[in-house]
Residue frames as a rotation matrix with the C-alpha (Angstrom) as fourth column:
SER 1
0.693 0.657 0.299 8.05
-0.720 0.656 0.226 11.44
-0.048 -0.372 0.927 10.91
ILE 2
0.677 -0.474 -0.564 10.94
0.082 0.810 -0.581 9.35
0.732 0.347 0.587 9.73
ASP 3
-0.447 -0.789 0.422 13.04
-0.345 -0.283 -0.895 10.89
0.826 -0.545 -0.145 12.46
HIS 4
-0.078 0.538 0.839 10.29
-0.983 -0.181 0.024 10.32
0.165 -0.824 0.543 14.98
ILE 5
0.890 0.455 0.027 9.89
-0.456 0.887 0.077 6.57
0.011 -0.081 0.997 14.30
GLY 6
0.305 -0.847 0.436 13.65
-0.369 0.317 0.874 5.98
-0.878 -0.427 -0.216 14.31
ALA 7
0.961 0.097 0.258 13.88
0.169 0.530 -0.831 5.13
-0.217 0.842 0.493 10.61
LYS 8
0.635 -0.771 0.041 17.19
-0.479 -0.436 -0.762 6.98
0.606 0.464 -0.646 10.14
ASP 9
0.093 -0.621 0.778 18.63
-0.921 0.244 0.305 5.02
-0.379 -0.745 -0.549 13.07
VAL 10
0.572 0.140 0.809 17.77
0.044 0.979 -0.201 1.83
-0.819 0.150 0.553 11.32
TRP 11
0.967 -0.253 -0.001 19.43
-0.016 -0.060 -0.998 3.09
0.252 0.966 -0.062 8.11
SER 12
0.361 -0.893 0.269 22.64
-0.787 -0.447 -0.425 3.91
0.500 -0.059 -0.864 9.95
ALA 13
0.028 -0.280 0.960 22.79
-0.865 0.474 0.164 1.10
-0.501 -0.835 -0.229 12.48
TYR 14
0.121 0.139 0.983 21.75
-0.006 0.990 -0.140 -1.72
-0.993 0.011 0.120 10.22
GLY 15
-0.830 -0.478 -0.287 22.26
-0.232 -0.171 0.958 -0.43
-0.507 0.861 0.031 6.68
LEU 16
-0.517 0.739 0.432 18.58
0.818 0.575 -0.004 -1.10
-0.252 0.352 -0.902 5.86
ASP 17
-0.611 0.341 -0.714 16.99
-0.223 -0.940 -0.258 1.61
-0.760 0.002 0.650 3.74
GLY 18
0.447 0.892 0.064 14.95
-0.302 0.217 -0.928 -0.53
-0.842 0.396 0.367 1.38
THR 19
-0.125 -0.606 -0.786 17.70
-0.974 -0.076 0.214 -1.17
-0.189 0.792 -0.580 -1.14
GLY 20
-0.941 -0.259 -0.218 16.98
-0.316 0.903 0.292 -4.38
0.121 0.344 -0.931 -3.06
ILE 21
-0.637 0.765 0.101 13.32
0.430 0.460 -0.777 -4.44
-0.640 -0.451 -0.622 -2.02
ARG 22
-0.798 0.497 0.341 10.33
0.189 -0.332 0.924 -3.95
0.573 0.802 0.171 -4.31
VAL 23
-0.767 0.541 -0.344 7.63
0.232 -0.266 -0.936 -1.87
-0.598 -0.798 0.078 -2.57
GLY 24
-0.634 0.601 0.487 4.15
0.645 0.063 0.761 -1.79
0.427 0.797 -0.428 -3.98
GLY 25
-0.800 0.508 -0.320 1.41
-0.144 -0.679 -0.720 0.85
-0.583 -0.530 0.616 -3.67
LEU 26
-0.523 0.744 0.415 -2.26
0.807 0.276 0.522 0.57
0.274 0.608 -0.745 -4.67
ASP 27
-0.369 0.275 -0.888 -3.80
0.453 -0.780 -0.430 3.98
-0.811 -0.561 0.164 -4.77
THR 28
0.625 0.664 -0.409 -4.77
0.055 -0.561 -0.826 6.84
-0.778 0.494 -0.387 -7.12
GLY 29
0.784 -0.489 0.381 -1.66
0.472 0.072 -0.879 6.38
0.403 0.869 0.287 -9.23
VAL 30
0.440 -0.717 -0.541 1.71
0.549 -0.263 0.794 8.11
-0.711 -0.646 0.278 -8.92
ASP 31
0.968 -0.210 -0.136 3.64
-0.245 -0.685 -0.686 10.93
0.051 0.698 -0.714 -10.50
ILE 32
0.664 -0.742 0.098 6.94
0.692 0.659 0.295 9.30
-0.283 -0.127 0.951 -11.39
ALA 33
0.199 -0.603 0.773 8.39
0.557 -0.579 -0.595 12.61
0.806 0.549 0.220 -12.46
HIS 34
0.963 0.103 0.249 8.27
-0.150 -0.561 0.814 13.98
0.224 -0.821 -0.525 -8.89
PRO 35
0.223 -0.973 0.053 11.89
-0.642 -0.187 -0.744 14.66
0.734 0.132 -0.666 -7.87
ASP 36
-0.229 -0.254 0.940 11.59
-0.931 0.339 -0.135 12.46
-0.285 -0.906 -0.315 -4.72
ILE 37
0.420 0.482 0.769 10.25
-0.260 0.876 -0.407 9.53
-0.870 -0.029 0.493 -6.81
ALA 38
0.694 -0.128 -0.708 11.90
-0.720 -0.141 -0.680 9.90
-0.013 0.982 -0.190 -10.20
GLY 39
-0.140 -0.813 -0.565 13.87
-0.793 0.434 -0.428 6.85
0.593 0.388 -0.705 -11.40
LYS 40
-0.662 -0.169 0.730 12.47
-0.690 0.517 -0.506 4.55
-0.292 -0.839 -0.459 -8.69
MET 41
0.458 0.880 0.125 9.69
-0.728 0.452 -0.515 2.78
-0.510 0.145 0.848 -10.61
ILE 42
-0.250 -0.491 0.834 10.64
0.079 0.848 0.524 -0.66
-0.965 0.197 -0.173 -11.88
ASN 43
-0.529 -0.015 0.849 10.90
0.813 0.278 0.512 -0.56
-0.244 0.960 -0.135 -15.66
ASN 44
0.163 0.691 -0.704 9.74
0.461 -0.684 -0.565 3.06
-0.872 -0.233 -0.430 -15.80
SER 45
-0.709 -0.350 -0.612 10.78
-0.342 -0.588 0.733 3.72
-0.616 0.729 0.297 -19.37
PRO 46
0.328 0.942 -0.071 7.83
-0.538 0.124 -0.834 3.61
-0.777 0.312 0.547 -21.82
GLY 47
0.280 -0.304 -0.911 10.20
-0.937 0.119 -0.328 2.26
0.208 0.945 -0.252 -24.47
ASP 48
-0.775 -0.550 0.310 10.95
-0.624 0.745 -0.235 -0.83
-0.102 -0.376 -0.921 -22.37
PRO 49
-0.329 0.697 -0.637 8.81
-0.399 0.508 0.763 -3.81
0.856 0.505 0.111 -23.45
THR 50
-0.354 0.211 -0.911 8.62
0.729 0.672 -0.128 -4.90
0.586 -0.710 -0.392 -19.75
TYR 51
-0.790 0.017 0.613 7.34
-0.193 -0.956 -0.223 -1.45
0.582 -0.294 0.758 -18.71
PRO 52
0.235 0.960 0.153 3.96
-0.450 -0.031 0.892 -2.78
0.861 -0.279 0.425 -17.38
GLY 53
-0.025 -0.304 -0.952 5.94
0.582 0.770 -0.261 -4.74
0.813 -0.561 0.158 -14.74
GLY 54
-0.814 -0.364 -0.453 6.07
0.575 -0.392 -0.718 -1.71
0.084 -0.845 0.529 -12.53
TRP 55
-0.764 0.584 -0.275 2.72
-0.470 -0.795 -0.383 -0.07
-0.443 -0.163 0.882 -13.33
ALA 56
-0.791 0.598 0.131 -0.82
0.528 0.558 0.641 -1.06
0.310 0.576 -0.756 -14.06
GLU 57
-0.754 0.648 0.108 -4.22
-0.641 -0.691 -0.334 0.65
-0.142 -0.322 0.936 -14.07
PHE 58
-0.877 0.463 0.127 -7.46
0.450 0.885 -0.118 -1.27
-0.167 -0.046 -0.985 -13.37
ASN 59
-0.615 0.764 0.197 -10.96
-0.339 -0.481 0.809 -0.79
0.712 0.431 0.554 -14.55
SER 60
-0.159 0.625 0.764 -14.12
-0.976 -0.218 -0.024 -1.21
0.151 -0.750 0.644 -12.42
THR 61
0.826 0.514 -0.231 -14.29
-0.497 0.858 0.133 -4.95
0.267 0.005 0.964 -13.05
GLY 62
0.641 -0.640 0.424 -10.66
-0.210 0.385 0.899 -5.55
-0.738 -0.665 0.112 -12.04
GLY 63
0.708 -0.343 0.617 -9.19
0.694 0.500 -0.518 -5.77
-0.131 0.795 0.592 -15.49
ILE 64
-0.255 -0.851 -0.459 -5.89
0.506 -0.522 0.687 -4.16
-0.824 -0.056 0.564 -16.55
ILE 65
0.792 0.470 -0.390 -6.38
0.022 -0.661 -0.750 -1.11
-0.610 0.586 -0.533 -18.77
THR 66
0.330 -0.699 0.634 -4.14
0.899 0.438 0.016 -1.63
-0.289 0.565 0.773 -21.84
GLY 67
0.091 -0.396 0.914 -1.79
0.732 -0.596 -0.331 1.14
0.676 0.698 0.236 -22.80
SER 68
0.961 0.275 0.039 -2.01
0.169 -0.690 0.704 2.99
0.220 -0.670 -0.709 -19.47
VAL 69
-0.084 -0.991 0.108 1.20
0.446 -0.134 -0.885 4.90
0.891 -0.026 0.453 -18.49
PRO 70
-0.329 -0.108 -0.938 2.10
0.943 0.008 -0.332 6.09
0.043 -0.994 0.099 -14.93
HIS 71
-0.495 0.241 0.835 0.08
-0.057 -0.968 0.245 9.05
0.867 0.074 0.493 -13.72
ASP 72
-0.872 0.302 -0.385 -1.70
0.434 0.114 -0.894 10.16
-0.226 -0.947 -0.230 -10.62
SER 73
-0.327 0.861 0.389 -5.51
0.642 -0.100 0.760 10.64
0.693 0.499 -0.520 -10.96
GLY 74
0.874 0.486 -0.001 -5.45
0.335 -0.601 0.725 12.70
0.352 -0.634 -0.689 -7.78
GLU 75
0.237 -0.868 0.436 -2.56
-0.664 -0.473 -0.579 13.49
0.709 -0.153 -0.689 -5.42
HIS 76
0.709 0.180 0.682 -3.01
-0.694 0.353 0.628 10.80
-0.128 -0.918 0.375 -2.76
GLY 77
0.941 -0.330 0.078 -0.94
0.339 0.921 -0.190 8.06
-0.009 0.205 0.979 -4.44
THR 78
0.277 -0.872 0.404 2.05
0.183 -0.365 -0.913 10.39
0.943 0.327 0.059 -4.95
HIS 79
0.249 -0.119 0.961 1.81
-0.847 -0.507 0.156 11.42
0.469 -0.853 -0.227 -1.28
THR 80
0.830 0.100 0.549 1.71
-0.445 0.712 0.544 7.87
-0.336 -0.695 0.635 0.04
THR 81
0.784 -0.620 0.036 4.48
0.472 0.557 -0.683 6.82
0.404 0.553 0.729 -2.34
GLY 82
0.157 -0.710 0.686 6.65
-0.308 -0.695 -0.649 9.65
0.938 -0.110 -0.328 -0.90
THR 83
0.516 0.100 0.851 5.97
-0.856 0.061 0.513 8.33
-0.001 -0.993 0.118 2.58
MET 84
0.954 -0.074 0.291 7.19
0.048 0.994 0.097 4.90
-0.297 -0.079 0.952 1.44
ILE 85
0.407 -0.818 0.406 10.19
0.892 0.452 0.019 5.57
-0.199 0.354 0.914 -0.77
GLY 86
0.942 0.057 0.332 10.63
0.185 -0.911 -0.369 9.41
0.281 0.408 -0.868 -1.16
GLY 87
0.454 -0.840 -0.297 14.15
0.222 -0.216 0.951 10.62
-0.863 -0.498 0.089 -1.41
ASN 88
0.994 -0.101 0.047 16.61
0.020 -0.253 -0.967 12.08
0.109 0.962 -0.250 -3.95
ALA 89
0.406 -0.913 -0.040 20.31
0.673 0.329 -0.662 12.22
0.618 0.242 0.748 -4.89
SER 90
-0.045 -0.490 0.870 20.93
-0.286 -0.828 -0.482 15.30
0.957 -0.271 -0.103 -2.73
GLY 91
-0.813 -0.306 -0.495 20.23
0.313 0.487 -0.815 13.22
0.490 -0.818 -0.300 0.38
TYR 92
-0.643 0.668 0.374 16.79
-0.766 -0.556 -0.323 14.76
-0.008 -0.494 0.869 1.14
ASP 93
-0.818 0.345 -0.460 14.82
0.218 0.926 0.307 11.78
0.532 0.151 -0.833 2.26
VAL 94
-0.505 0.730 0.461 11.15
-0.852 -0.506 -0.132 11.92
0.137 -0.459 0.878 3.18
GLY 95
0.478 0.668 -0.570 10.28
-0.596 0.724 0.348 8.24
0.645 0.173 0.744 2.90
VAL 96
0.674 -0.148 0.723 10.85
-0.579 0.501 0.643 5.35
-0.458 -0.853 0.252 5.28
ALA 97
0.260 -0.613 0.746 12.68
0.397 0.772 0.496 3.27
-0.880 0.167 0.444 2.69
PRO 98
0.540 -0.011 -0.842 14.26
-0.515 -0.795 -0.320 5.68
-0.665 0.606 -0.435 0.14
GLY 99
-0.540 -0.829 -0.146 16.40
-0.664 0.314 0.679 2.93
-0.517 0.463 -0.720 -1.41
ALA 100
-0.331 0.449 0.830 13.55
0.302 0.884 -0.358 0.71
-0.894 0.133 -0.428 -2.48
MET 101
-0.992 0.096 -0.076 12.12
-0.094 -0.197 0.976 0.37
0.079 0.976 0.205 -5.97
LEU 102
-0.521 0.853 -0.033 8.46
-0.478 -0.324 -0.817 0.98
-0.707 -0.409 0.576 -6.71
MET 103
-0.819 0.535 0.206 5.53
0.496 0.482 0.723 -0.91
0.287 0.694 -0.660 -8.26
HIS 104
-0.753 0.617 -0.230 2.16
-0.317 -0.647 -0.694 0.97
-0.577 -0.449 0.682 -8.37
GLY 105
-0.722 0.622 0.304 -1.34
0.669 0.513 0.538 0.02
0.179 0.591 -0.786 -9.32
LEU 106
-0.879 0.464 0.109 -4.05
-0.468 -0.884 -0.011 2.62
0.091 -0.060 0.994 -9.97
VAL 107
-0.768 0.555 -0.320 -7.10
0.534 0.830 0.161 1.12
0.355 -0.047 -0.934 -8.33
ILE 108
0.072 0.782 -0.618 -9.03
0.857 -0.366 -0.363 4.11
-0.510 -0.504 -0.697 -6.90
PRO 109
-0.444 -0.280 0.851 -9.26
0.803 -0.547 0.239 6.63
0.398 0.789 0.468 -9.75
GLY 110
-0.138 0.398 0.907 -9.91
-0.135 -0.915 0.381 10.13
0.981 -0.070 0.180 -8.32
GLY 111
-0.677 -0.212 0.705 -9.99
-0.676 -0.198 -0.709 8.59
0.290 -0.957 -0.009 -4.89
SER 112
0.039 0.736 0.676 -12.71
-0.697 0.505 -0.509 5.93
-0.716 -0.452 0.533 -5.19
GLY 113
-0.555 -0.191 -0.809 -13.10
-0.760 0.511 0.401 2.62
0.337 0.838 -0.429 -6.82
THR 114
0.591 0.775 -0.224 -14.74
-0.660 0.624 0.419 -0.89
0.464 -0.100 0.880 -6.60
PHE 115
0.454 -0.383 0.805 -13.74
-0.560 0.580 0.592 -3.85
-0.693 -0.719 0.048 -4.58
ALA 116
0.842 -0.101 0.530 -13.06
0.418 0.743 -0.522 -5.60
-0.341 0.661 0.668 -7.91
GLN 117
0.762 -0.574 0.300 -10.60
-0.184 -0.636 -0.749 -2.87
0.621 0.516 -0.590 -8.88
VAL 118
0.339 -0.612 0.714 -8.74
-0.941 -0.202 0.273 -3.18
-0.022 -0.764 -0.645 -5.56
ALA 119
0.539 -0.120 0.833 -8.69
-0.218 0.936 0.276 -6.99
-0.813 -0.331 0.479 -5.71
GLY 120
0.923 -0.255 0.288 -7.40
0.350 0.245 -0.904 -6.89
0.160 0.935 0.315 -9.28
GLY 121
0.489 -0.789 0.371 -4.53
-0.578 -0.612 -0.540 -4.68
0.653 0.050 -0.756 -8.14
MET 122
0.396 -0.313 0.863 -3.85
-0.820 0.303 0.486 -6.93
-0.414 -0.900 -0.137 -5.19
GLU 123
0.780 -0.044 0.624 -3.57
0.225 0.951 -0.214 -9.96
-0.584 0.307 0.752 -7.47
TRP 124
0.863 -0.432 0.262 -1.35
0.182 -0.219 -0.959 -8.13
0.471 0.875 -0.111 -9.99
ILE 125
0.536 -0.694 0.481 1.06
-0.703 -0.682 -0.201 -6.57
0.468 -0.231 -0.853 -7.56
ILE 126
0.348 -0.465 0.814 2.16
-0.599 0.558 0.575 -9.92
-0.721 -0.687 -0.085 -6.09
ASP 127
-0.235 -0.417 0.878 2.61
0.440 0.760 0.479 -11.56
-0.866 0.499 0.005 -9.46
PRO 128
0.040 0.346 -0.937 2.54
-0.503 -0.803 -0.318 -9.07
-0.863 0.484 0.142 -12.35
ASP 129
-0.587 -0.296 -0.753 3.48
-0.809 0.191 0.556 -11.56
-0.021 0.936 -0.352 -15.03
ASN 130
0.454 0.876 0.162 1.03
-0.886 0.463 -0.028 -14.18
-0.099 -0.131 0.986 -13.77
ASN 131
0.413 -0.466 -0.782 3.83
-0.105 0.829 -0.549 -16.74
0.904 0.309 0.294 -13.57
PRO 132
0.959 0.044 0.279 4.46
-0.279 -0.010 0.960 -18.04
0.045 -0.999 0.003 -10.02
VAL 133
0.629 -0.777 -0.016 7.94
0.775 0.629 -0.061 -19.31
0.057 0.026 0.998 -11.05
THR 134
-0.165 -0.654 0.738 9.27
0.550 -0.682 -0.482 -15.82
0.819 0.327 0.472 -11.53
ASP 135
0.017 0.072 -0.997 9.98
0.958 -0.287 -0.004 -13.53
-0.287 -0.955 -0.074 -8.62
ASP 136
-0.681 -0.226 0.696 8.74
0.570 -0.761 0.310 -10.23
0.459 0.608 0.648 -9.94
GLY 137
0.391 0.912 0.126 6.09
0.569 -0.348 0.745 -9.05
0.723 -0.220 -0.655 -7.42
ALA 138
0.129 -0.248 0.960 6.28
-0.555 -0.820 -0.137 -6.56
0.821 -0.516 -0.244 -4.61
GLN 139
-0.499 -0.385 -0.777 7.59
0.410 0.684 -0.603 -7.76
0.763 -0.619 -0.184 -1.25
VAL 140
-0.663 0.373 -0.649 5.77
0.537 -0.367 -0.760 -5.07
-0.521 -0.852 0.043 0.77
VAL 141
-0.465 0.598 0.653 2.43
0.622 -0.304 0.721 -3.51
0.630 0.742 -0.231 -0.24
ASN 142
-0.866 0.240 -0.440 0.87
0.199 -0.642 -0.741 -0.35
-0.460 -0.729 0.508 1.10
MET 143
-0.396 0.819 0.415 -2.83
0.647 -0.071 0.759 0.31
0.652 0.569 -0.502 0.67
SER 144
-0.937 0.115 -0.330 -3.96
0.171 -0.673 -0.720 3.58
-0.305 -0.731 0.611 2.20
LEU 145
-0.542 0.806 -0.238 -7.58
-0.665 -0.239 0.707 2.83
0.513 0.542 0.666 1.25
GLY 146
-0.956 0.234 -0.176 -10.54
0.287 0.866 -0.409 0.85
0.057 -0.441 -0.895 2.39
GLY 147
-0.243 0.943 0.229 -14.26
-0.214 -0.282 0.935 0.61
0.946 0.179 0.270 2.98
THR 148
-0.582 0.042 0.812 -15.64
-0.807 -0.149 -0.571 1.00
0.097 -0.988 0.120 6.51
GLY 149
0.498 0.793 0.350 -16.97
-0.832 0.551 -0.064 -2.23
-0.244 -0.260 0.934 7.83
THR 150
-0.389 -0.577 0.718 -16.20
-0.272 0.817 0.509 -5.90
-0.880 0.003 -0.475 7.13
HIS 151
0.425 0.443 -0.790 -16.31
-0.853 -0.098 -0.513 -6.72
-0.305 0.891 0.336 3.47
ASP 152
0.599 -0.089 0.796 -15.93
-0.017 0.992 0.123 -10.42
-0.800 -0.087 0.593 2.51
ALA 153
0.977 -0.147 0.157 -14.57
0.167 0.060 -0.984 -9.52
0.136 0.987 0.083 -0.90
MET 154
0.502 -0.819 0.276 -11.29
-0.722 -0.573 -0.387 -8.42
0.476 -0.005 -0.880 0.76
ILE 155
0.649 -0.218 0.728 -10.58
-0.516 0.577 0.633 -11.65
-0.559 -0.787 0.262 2.65
ALA 156
0.827 -0.237 0.509 -9.30
0.439 0.839 -0.323 -13.84
-0.351 0.490 0.798 -0.18
PRO 157
0.662 -0.604 0.443 -6.96
0.207 -0.421 -0.883 -11.30
0.720 0.676 -0.154 -1.84
THR 158
0.446 -0.501 0.742 -5.51
-0.846 -0.507 0.166 -10.34
0.293 -0.701 -0.650 1.53
ASP 159
0.628 -0.213 0.748 -4.95
-0.347 0.785 0.514 -13.93
-0.696 -0.582 0.419 2.63
ASN 160
0.854 -0.333 0.400 -3.40
0.520 0.536 -0.664 -14.74
0.006 0.776 0.631 -0.80
MET 161
0.598 -0.659 0.456 -1.01
-0.353 -0.728 -0.588 -11.82
0.720 0.190 -0.668 -0.44
VAL 162
0.374 -0.456 0.808 0.14
-0.899 0.035 0.436 -13.12
-0.227 -0.889 -0.397 2.96
ALA 163
0.742 -0.095 0.664 0.46
0.076 0.995 0.058 -16.70
-0.666 0.007 0.746 1.61
ALA 164
0.828 -0.422 0.370 2.66
0.420 0.028 -0.907 -15.36
0.372 0.906 0.200 -1.09
GLY 165
0.106 -0.807 -0.582 5.02
0.990 0.029 0.140 -13.90
-0.096 -0.590 0.801 1.53
VAL 166
-0.342 -0.118 0.932 4.09
0.436 -0.899 0.047 -10.30
0.832 0.423 0.359 0.91
PHE 167
-0.712 0.049 -0.700 3.77
0.670 -0.247 -0.700 -7.91
-0.208 -0.968 0.143 3.91
PRO 168
-0.101 0.811 0.576 0.34
0.759 -0.311 0.572 -6.18
0.643 0.495 -0.585 3.83
SER 169
-0.795 -0.163 -0.584 0.55
0.523 -0.672 -0.524 -2.69
-0.307 -0.722 0.620 5.33
PHE 170
-0.342 0.788 0.512 -3.06
0.618 -0.222 0.754 -1.38
0.708 0.575 -0.410 5.05
SER 171
-0.790 0.195 0.581 -4.72
-0.418 -0.865 -0.278 1.67
0.449 -0.463 0.764 6.49
ILE 172
-0.826 0.505 -0.252 -7.31
0.541 0.580 -0.609 0.98
-0.162 -0.639 -0.752 9.20
GLY 173
0.021 0.885 0.465 -9.49
0.905 -0.214 0.367 3.86
0.424 0.413 -0.806 8.08
ASN 174
-0.940 -0.279 0.197 -10.34
0.200 -0.917 -0.345 7.50
0.277 -0.285 0.918 8.81
SER 175
-0.099 0.993 0.062 -13.77
0.089 -0.053 0.995 6.88
0.991 0.104 -0.083 10.35
GLY 176
-0.492 -0.134 -0.860 -12.89
0.834 0.212 -0.510 7.48
0.250 -0.968 0.008 13.99
PRO 177
-0.555 -0.750 0.360 -13.10
-0.709 0.201 -0.676 8.34
0.434 -0.631 -0.643 16.81
GLY 178
0.407 0.805 0.431 -15.88
-0.913 0.362 0.187 5.82
-0.006 -0.469 0.883 17.55
SER 179
-0.461 -0.511 0.726 -15.21
-0.505 0.824 0.259 2.22
-0.730 -0.247 -0.637 18.41
GLY 180
-0.145 0.363 0.921 -15.85
0.447 0.854 -0.266 -0.44
-0.883 0.373 -0.286 15.79
THR 181
0.704 0.379 -0.600 -15.17
-0.231 -0.677 -0.699 1.89
-0.671 0.630 -0.390 12.88
THR 182
-0.339 -0.929 0.149 -12.37
-0.191 0.223 0.956 -0.04
-0.921 0.295 -0.253 11.18
GLY 183
0.512 0.469 -0.720 -12.32
-0.776 -0.107 -0.622 -0.60
-0.369 0.877 0.309 7.40
SER 184
0.508 -0.275 0.816 -11.50
0.372 0.925 0.079 -3.41
-0.777 0.263 0.572 5.04
PRO 185
0.579 -0.129 -0.805 -9.01
0.083 0.992 -0.099 -4.71
0.811 -0.010 0.584 4.03
GLY 186
-0.314 -0.808 0.498 -7.03
-0.514 -0.296 -0.805 -3.28
0.798 -0.509 -0.323 6.94
ASN 187
-0.115 0.288 0.951 -9.33
-0.978 0.136 -0.160 -5.07
-0.176 -0.948 0.266 9.46
VAL 188
0.682 0.142 -0.717 -8.98
-0.361 0.918 -0.162 -8.48
0.636 0.369 0.678 7.76
PRO 189
0.942 -0.241 0.233 -7.28
-0.151 0.316 0.937 -10.55
-0.299 -0.918 0.261 10.47
SER 190
0.509 -0.767 0.392 -4.35
0.815 0.575 0.067 -11.55
-0.277 0.285 0.918 8.25
ALA 191
0.423 -0.316 0.849 -3.60
0.442 -0.746 -0.498 -7.87
0.791 0.586 -0.176 7.33
PHE 192
-0.445 -0.574 -0.687 -1.35
0.893 -0.340 -0.295 -5.50
-0.064 -0.745 0.664 9.22
GLY 193
0.449 0.745 0.494 -3.79
0.738 -0.620 0.265 -2.67
0.504 0.246 -0.828 9.93
VAL 194
-0.591 -0.787 -0.174 -2.27
0.789 -0.519 -0.329 0.69
0.168 -0.332 0.928 10.64
GLY 195
0.663 0.717 -0.215 -3.86
0.748 -0.640 0.174 3.63
-0.013 -0.277 -0.961 12.55
ASN 196
-0.029 -0.711 0.703 -2.41
0.556 -0.595 -0.580 7.10
0.830 0.374 0.413 12.76
THR 197
0.240 -0.046 -0.970 -1.17
0.939 -0.242 0.244 9.34
-0.245 -0.969 -0.015 15.53
ASP 198
0.899 0.130 0.419 -0.76
0.255 -0.931 -0.259 13.11
0.357 0.340 -0.870 15.81
SER 199
0.192 -0.918 0.348 2.25
-0.123 -0.374 -0.919 15.24
0.974 0.134 -0.184 16.78
THR 200
0.029 -0.103 0.994 1.63
-0.976 -0.219 0.005 14.53
0.217 -0.970 -0.107 20.45
ASP 201
-0.872 -0.332 -0.361 1.78
-0.316 0.943 -0.105 10.72
0.375 0.023 -0.927 19.96
THR 202
-0.472 0.812 0.344 -1.95
-0.347 0.187 -0.919 10.56
-0.811 -0.553 0.194 20.62
ILE 203
-0.537 0.361 0.762 -4.26
0.741 0.633 0.223 8.54
-0.402 0.685 -0.608 18.37
ALA 204
-0.991 0.135 -0.020 -5.57
-0.124 -0.831 0.543 10.99
0.057 0.540 0.840 15.78
THR 205
-0.441 0.892 0.097 -9.25
-0.528 -0.172 -0.831 11.79
-0.725 -0.418 0.547 16.06
LEU 206
0.260 0.567 -0.781 -10.14
-0.960 0.069 -0.270 10.51
-0.099 0.821 0.563 12.59
SER 207
-0.690 -0.578 -0.435 -8.17
-0.634 0.773 -0.022 7.27
0.349 0.260 -0.900 12.96
SER 208
0.276 0.864 -0.421 -10.54
-0.585 0.498 0.640 4.32
0.763 0.069 0.643 13.04
ARG 209
-0.457 -0.369 0.810 -10.78
-0.885 0.285 -0.369 2.12
-0.094 -0.885 -0.456 16.11
GLY 210
-0.596 0.260 -0.760 -11.54
-0.018 0.942 0.336 -1.56
0.803 0.214 -0.556 16.74
PRO 211
-0.508 -0.453 0.733 -12.51
-0.190 0.889 0.418 -4.05
-0.840 0.073 -0.537 17.78
VAL 212
-0.281 0.465 -0.839 -13.74
-0.953 -0.035 0.300 -5.83
0.110 0.885 0.453 14.65
THR 213
-0.190 0.314 0.930 -15.96
-0.324 0.874 -0.361 -8.87
-0.927 -0.370 -0.064 14.52
TRP 214
-0.518 0.032 -0.855 -15.92
-0.840 0.172 0.515 -11.18
0.164 0.985 -0.062 11.54
ASN 215
0.019 0.584 0.812 -18.40
-0.529 0.695 -0.487 -13.92
-0.848 -0.420 0.322 10.93
THR 216
0.766 0.153 -0.624 -17.03
-0.641 0.247 -0.726 -15.28
0.043 0.957 0.287 7.70
PRO 217
0.712 -0.534 0.456 -14.99
0.210 0.782 0.587 -18.51
-0.670 -0.323 0.669 7.80
PRO 218
-0.003 -0.363 -0.932 -12.13
0.644 0.713 -0.279 -18.85
0.765 -0.601 0.231 8.39
TYR 219
-0.892 -0.355 0.280 -12.51
0.076 -0.728 -0.681 -15.66
0.446 -0.586 0.676 10.42
VAL 220
0.330 0.942 -0.061 -15.27
0.227 -0.017 0.974 -16.09
0.916 -0.335 -0.220 13.08
GLY 221
0.132 -0.313 -0.940 -14.55
0.991 0.012 0.135 -14.04
-0.031 -0.950 0.312 16.20
THR 222
0.986 0.154 0.060 -13.39
0.149 -0.985 0.090 -10.63
0.073 -0.080 -0.994 17.36
TRP 223
0.154 -0.986 0.067 -10.01
0.950 0.129 -0.285 -9.09
0.272 0.108 0.956 16.74
ILE 224
0.437 -0.158 -0.886 -8.14
0.391 -0.854 0.345 -6.11
-0.810 -0.496 -0.311 18.07
LYS 225
0.004 -0.416 0.909 -7.38
0.971 -0.217 -0.104 -3.61
0.240 0.883 0.403 15.32
PRO 226
0.733 -0.488 -0.474 -5.33
-0.511 0.064 -0.857 -1.70
0.449 0.870 -0.202 14.35
ASP 227
0.719 -0.549 -0.426 -2.16
0.608 0.794 0.003 -3.66
0.336 -0.261 0.905 14.79
ILE 228
-0.305 -0.813 -0.495 -0.08
0.908 -0.405 0.105 -0.59
-0.286 -0.418 0.863 15.15
SER 229
0.841 0.528 0.119 -0.35
0.538 -0.791 -0.292 3.22
-0.060 0.309 -0.949 14.94
ALA 230
-0.203 -0.976 -0.082 2.23
0.903 -0.219 0.370 5.72
-0.380 0.001 0.925 13.73
PRO 231
-0.337 0.045 -0.940 2.63
0.026 -0.998 -0.057 9.29
-0.941 -0.044 0.335 12.59
């Protein structure tokens, strides 16, 4: 897929492989011992007092679980992290931005969670020390999760992420092929909703389709979603 979308051309032509960028993921967690991910989490040493800066786990009410250490409660978060930053010293790159550093919040234990969990992770990942003066949050955030339909609880945290200058790359959902099957927060107008394509560059059957109609100020109207689709 990284060949197919031209990522390697960007690396070679522009020297942009994610180096110097903090990429965030909110998912099932992540296996930081995986050879394509090892050493890439910010402050990933448990002996480092700033260790929570790169990792947090959230409970059902959106609070941070004290003492949690990086782990994957399923496999999905490690998979999506590999797609974002996977790569190793031998030059075997599987991610779009193998030079980037990782932040990760576990918000869907075992693959499911509450809107409060997700919102808590969204708040944390843009400002982990809760001090707006310091620049310690992710600059790009991937969320390969969502709930089908329009959910007002996802508007404010998505808009806040954008207002903080963070790029929101959110899955549009796997509820296709019918129209009007998009999920939140990918279908929030301020989000960058992403659908998926198959090996023939055709929209994958399960990929959710728009349009999406919102009736919650400031979003009243109908929007085309997803914003883009990719392998």
